[in-house]
C-alpha positions, 0 to 999 in steps of 0.5 A: 500500500502506497502513501498518499503523496500529499498526506505523506508530505504533510506528515513529514512536515509535522515531524520536521516541525516537532524536531525544531522544538527540541532542545538545542543539544538534542539529537534530531532524527534528521541527523541520524547516520546508518552504516549502509543505505536503507529504504525510504520510510515515513517514520523518523529514523529513531522511531524506525529503529525502535520498531526494528528492535522490538521485532527482532529475535533477540528482543523476544528472548528477553521474556526468559532472561534473568534480571537479578534473581534466577531459579525463582518461581514467582511471576512478580519478580522482575525479569529482563523483559520488564526491566527494559520497559521500566528503563524505557519509561523512566528515560523517556520521562526524563527526556520529555522534561529535558526536551530531548529526542524521546524516539532515540531514548526509547530505541536505546532503552529497548535494545540495551540489554539484548546481549545479556547471557542467561542467569544475568551478570553471573552468567556474563562473568562466567562467559567472559572468564571462559574467553579470557582463559583462552585469550580470546577477548572478553565478554560484556553484555553491552558490547554483545547487544551492539554485536547482535543488532549490527552483525548477527540479527537478520541471519547475519545481515544485522538490522542496520540501526543508526549509529546513534542508537548503537552508540547508546546501546554499547555505551550503557553500563548500569554498573557504573555510577558517576555524577556528571554525564556528558557526551562526545558530540565529535564521535564518528560512526568510524570511531564507534566501530573502532570502540566496538572491535577494541571492546571485543578484544578487551582493550576498551572497557565499558567504563571508558566509553562516552555516548555521542548523544545526551539521549545516550547519557539519559538512558545510561543513568535511567538504567540505574534508576530503574533497578536500584529500588526495584531490586530492593522490592524483589529482595524483600518479596524473596525475604532476602532483606527487610525494608527496615534494614536499609540505612536511615541516612539513605532512606531519609534522602531517597525514600524506602520504596521503589516509587519514592526512590524513582520519583526522588531521583528523576526530580533531582536529576531534572532539577539539576540538569534542566537546560544544560548539556550535561546530566547531574544529581545534587551532591546529597542525592548522588551520595545517597544513591551511591551508598544505596548501590553499595548497600544493594551489592553487599546485602542483595547481589552478594547475599549468600542465599542468592548465590547458593546455586552459583557453583552448579550454574558455573559447572552448567555453563562450563559443560555447555561451553566446552561441548559447543566448542567440541562440536564446532571442532568435530562437526557433530552437533547435539546442542544445535550450534552448527545449524545456528552458525550455518544459518548466519551465512558464509561470512559468519563461519569465518569467525573464531570458534570461541566467539561463535560459542560465546555468541550462541550461549549468550543468546540462550534463555535460562531455560534453554541453557538448562535444557541443553545441559540436561541433553548433554549430561542426562543418559538417554533411554535405549528405547528397548523393551528388554522383557520382549527380547527374552 
């Protein structure tokens, strides 16, 4: 179905008018850059990217990927699919108040965590250690998110997302907290690709990356705002911590519920960043947020109850990783890795085997990894009724 030419022109004119009302330092969709030519589309570039992201295979796998708490049978505990929606909502709210490009913020937010392994950050550390032990680079989920969208999706063609969206995705890191977020407006798509390749080798870590847009900075801090209080609520539900155990000097500043924490952080960030080219909190709020993040690590993320199954999970990962590598070398596949590799095209077959293994296992959901492990280690029935042979 073709657009009516007059209607199309009027829609595009309205979209262009809206972009003129954005803050002077906002990133406009009309300035978006893609790495290869793309078909003409009435949608603004970043809105188009958001659509491509939510229709991708890797986005659909959010549904069964751990956020923080795994092996938990409680549908109210946050999974990765809910986390990215919370990040998107918080980031778009901040972007709206600061008059930034909400389409760009949404696309970065929705795509930022597709590179996460099964079993969250614990799985990420195991997978990176596997690569490092064989001098095959490192694994970081933000870099893997870039890799999926730029190289692996669409059967090895990539989705041809804009450089600005890919940059926001690779530069996000919710583990890093600082009180001044600025962007590198001079960064080129070529420099972005250099950062990506250096990151795979471990020569450049996430904490050294600076987004090329302020929208990328908004999403980066929104990642922290989205999980810091939500993880506390989940931990209380699972009886890992009690609300009253959060230090009073923190709660009197930020509040002691997810709702109050999110509201306080958004309000303070906007108050201190309004009509500025950088993002920052007030000193008291930042110090309280930093203290809460450290408290979460000690009492939630490193809680012995949460890590009670870590040794088994590590063994499961190691078994599947080694089996996948052996199958690539032998050509005999039980895990499906050879079929998956071949589906990505001839160019992908030339990738180092260890990186192919990392790509495949990182793309698994929690359940798929566990089922693959069972397939490898649990004996199979011979399918023979011995009583009938007598």
